[in-house]
C-alpha positions as CSV (number, residue, x, y, z in Angstrom):
1,X,-91.5,26.3,90.3
2,X,-88.5,24.9,88.4
3,X,-86.3,22.3,90.2
4,X,-83.6,24.0,92.2
5,X,-81.5,23.4,95.3
6,X,-83.6,25.3,97.9
7,X,-84.4,22.0,99.8
8,X,-80.7,21.1,100.1
9,X,-79.1,24.5,100.6
10,X,-78.8,24.0,104.4
11,X,-76.8,20.7,104.1
12,X,-75.4,20.7,100.5
13,X,-71.8,21.8,101.3
14,X,-71.5,19.5,104.3
15,X,-72.8,16.6,102.3
16,X,-70.4,17.3,99.5
17,X,-67.5,17.2,101.9
18,X,-68.6,13.9,103.4
19,X,-68.9,12.3,99.9
20,X,-66.1,14.0,98.0
21,X,-63.9,15.6,100.6
22,X,-62.4,18.8,99.0
23,X,-62.6,17.5,95.5
24,X,-65.6,19.7,94.4
25,X,-64.0,22.9,95.6
26,X,-60.6,21.9,94.2
27,X,-62.1,21.1,90.8
28,X,-64.2,24.2,90.5
29,X,-61.4,26.5,91.6
30,X,-58.5,24.8,89.8
31,X,-58.4,27.1,86.7
32,X,-59.5,30.3,88.3
33,X,-56.0,31.6,88.0
34,X,-56.7,32.0,84.3
35,X,-59.2,34.8,84.9
36,X,-57.5,37.9,83.5
37,X,-57.4,41.0,85.8
38,X,-60.2,43.4,85.3
39,X,-62.5,40.8,83.7
40,X,-66.3,40.7,83.4
41,X,-67.1,37.4,84.9
42,X,-70.4,35.5,84.8
43,X,-70.9,32.7,87.4
44,X,-74.0,30.6,86.5
45,X,-75.3,28.2,89.0
46,X,-72.7,28.9,91.7
47,X,-74.6,27.3,94.6
48,X,-73.7,28.6,98.0
49,X,-71.1,31.0,96.6
50,X,-67.9,29.3,97.8
51,X,-66.4,30.1,94.4
52,X,-66.7,33.8,95.0
53,X,-64.2,33.5,97.9
54,X,-62.0,31.2,95.8
55,X,-61.9,33.8,93.0
56,X,-61.2,36.6,95.5
57,X,-58.2,34.8,96.9
58,X,-56.6,35.3,93.4
59,X,-58.2,38.7,92.5
60,X,-58.9,40.8,95.5
61,X,-60.2,43.6,93.4
62,X,-60.9,44.7,89.8
63,X,-63.4,42.1,88.7
64,X,-67.0,42.7,87.7
65,X,-68.8,39.5,88.7
66,X,-72.4,38.7,87.8
67,X,-73.6,35.9,90.0
68,X,-76.7,34.0,88.8
69,X,-78.3,31.3,90.9
70,X,-81.8,29.9,90.7
71,X,-82.1,28.8,94.3
72,X,-83.2,31.7,96.6
73,X,-81.8,29.9,99.7
74,X,-78.4,29.3,98.0
75,X,-78.4,33.0,97.0
76,X,-78.8,34.0,100.7
77,X,-75.7,31.9,101.5
78,X,-73.8,33.4,98.5
79,X,-74.3,37.0,99.6
80,X,-72.5,36.2,102.9
81,X,-69.3,35.2,101.1
82,X,-66.3,37.5,101.1
83,X,-65.8,39.0,97.7
84,X,-63.1,41.4,99.0
85,X,-63.4,44.5,96.9
86,X,-64.7,43.0,93.7
87,X,-68.0,44.2,92.4
88,X,-70.7,41.4,92.5
89,X,-74.1,41.7,91.1
90,X,-76.5,39.0,92.4
91,X,-79.4,37.7,90.3
92,X,-81.8,35.2,91.6
93,X,-83.2,33.7,88.4
94,X,-82.5,31.0,85.8
95,X,-79.6,32.3,83.8
96,X,-81.6,32.0,80.5
97,X,-84.2,34.3,82.0
98,X,-81.9,36.7,83.8
99,X,-82.1,39.4,81.0
100,X,-78.3,39.5,80.6
101,X,-76.8,41.4,77.7
102,X,-73.2,42.0,78.7
103,X,-70.4,40.4,76.7
104,X,-68.5,38.6,79.4
105,X,-64.8,37.8,79.3
106,X,-65.2,34.7,81.4
107,X,-68.1,32.4,82.1
108,X,-67.9,29.9,85.0
109,X,-70.3,27.0,85.3
110,X,-69.5,24.9,88.4
111,X,-71.7,21.8,88.3
112,X,-74.5,23.5,86.4
113,X,-74.6,21.8,83.0
114,X,-74.6,18.3,84.3
115,X,-77.8,19.0,86.4
116,X,-79.9,20.2,83.5
117,X,-82.6,18.2,81.9
118,X,-82.5,17.5,78.1
119,X,-85.5,19.9,77.7
120,X,-83.5,22.9,79.0
121,X,-79.9,22.1,78.4
122,X,-79.7,23.4,74.9
123,X,-81.6,26.6,75.8
124,X,-79.1,27.3,78.7
125,X,-76.1,26.4,76.6
126,X,-77.1,28.7,73.7
127,X,-77.8,31.5,76.2
128,X,-74.4,31.3,77.8
129,X,-72.7,31.0,74.5
130,X,-74.4,34.2,73.3
131,X,-73.0,36.0,76.5
132,X,-69.4,35.1,76.0
133,X,-67.3,37.3,73.7
134,X,-65.1,35.9,71.0
135,X,-61.8,34.6,72.5
136,X,-63.5,34.5,75.9
137,X,-62.9,31.7,78.4
138,X,-65.5,29.3,79.7
139,X,-64.5,27.3,82.7
140,X,-66.8,24.3,83.1
141,X,-66.7,21.8,85.9
142,X,-69.0,18.8,85.9
143,X,-69.2,15.1,86.6
144,X,-68.4,12.6,83.9
145,X,-68.4,8.9,83.3
146,X,-65.1,7.3,82.1
147,X,-66.1,3.6,82.4
148,X,-65.4,2.9,86.0
149,X,-68.3,0.9,87.5
150,X,-68.5,2.9,90.7
151,X,-69.0,6.2,88.8
152,X,-72.3,5.1,87.3
153,X,-73.5,3.8,90.6
154,X,-72.6,7.0,92.4
155,X,-74.0,9.2,89.7
156,X,-77.3,7.3,89.7
157,X,-77.5,7.6,93.5
158,X,-76.8,11.3,93.3
159,X,-79.4,11.9,90.6
160,X,-82.0,9.9,92.5
161,X,-81.4,11.6,95.8
162,X,-81.5,15.1,94.4
163,X,-84.5,14.4,92.2
164,X,-86.5,13.2,95.2
165,X,-85.4,16.4,97.0
166,X,-86.8,18.5,94.1
167,X,-83.3,19.8,93.1
168,X,-83.0,18.3,89.6
169,X,-85.3,16.9,86.9
170,X,-82.8,14.8,85.1
171,X,-81.4,11.3,85.6
172,X,-78.6,11.3,83.0
173,X,-75.7,13.5,82.0
174,X,-76.2,15.7,78.9
175,X,-73.7,15.7,76.0
176,X,-71.6,18.4,77.5
177,X,-68.2,18.1,75.7
178,X,-70.0,17.4,72.4
179,X,-71.9,20.6,72.8
180,X,-68.8,22.7,73.2
181,X,-67.1,21.0,70.2
182,X,-70.1,21.5,67.8
183,X,-70.4,25.1,69.0
184,X,-66.8,25.8,67.9
185,X,-65.0,25.9,71.2
186,X,-61.4,24.7,71.7
187,X,-60.6,22.8,74.9
188,X,-57.3,24.5,76.0
189,X,-56.8,22.8,79.4
190,X,-58.4,20.1,81.4
191,X,-57.9,18.4,84.8
192,X,-59.7,15.5,86.4
193,X,-60.4,14.8,90.1
194,X,-61.8,12.1,92.3
195,X,-60.9,9.1,90.2
196,X,-61.7,11.0,86.9
197,X,-65.3,11.4,88.0
198,X,-65.0,15.1,88.1
199,X,-63.6,17.1,85.2
200,X,-62.8,20.8,84.9
201,X,-62.2,22.1,81.4
202,X,-61.2,25.4,80.1
203,X,-62.8,26.3,76.7
204,X,-62.0,29.2,74.5
205,X,-64.6,30.6,72.2
206,X,-63.4,31.0,68.6
C-alpha cells in the first residue's frame, strides 16, 4: 500500500491548527475566488475536504468537482463536508491511477506535490498537466524554503514525523516551481503565508 494519510486522518486538522493556526486553510483557499463559475474542477490530494467547503462559500452551485484522495479515512471525512449544491464526484485512488479523462478548467493541489517522493512526482505532475485544458488554471499550495533557518528545521521535523506515521515516503521538497516553468506554465499570482514557509501560486497553462 502506498504511503497515505490514513494513520493521521483523525488528528491531522487539529495538529495543523496547533502548529500553523489558520495558515494552511488561508493559504489553500486564498485564490479560490479565481475559479470561474460553472467550472470543471479537479481537487487532487484534498485531505479531509475542508477545501470543498471553502469553495462552496464562493460558488454555492454550478461547479462540477472531482475530488481525488488516496487516503480512505480522509475520504470519509471529505464526504461529510458541505458542498452546497455543487456536484462532487469522489474518487479514492492515486490521481495518476484514477482513470480521469476530463479536460478540467481548474486543478487544485493543496499540499500534494510537496509530499511526493522523487520516484512518483514526475508521474503525478505529467498526469495532472494532461488533465488541464489550455488556458486552464492550476492553483498549487505547498511548503517552500526561503533561507530562514527555522523553515528547514520545521520541514525536517514534519517529514520525519509523517514518514514514521507512514504518510509520506520523501524527506525533501521536489522542484515544484521549476517543473511548472519547464512545462510552459505562467505564474500569474502568488501569495506567501507563515513567514514565507507556505506559498500559494496560480499558474496558467499556455
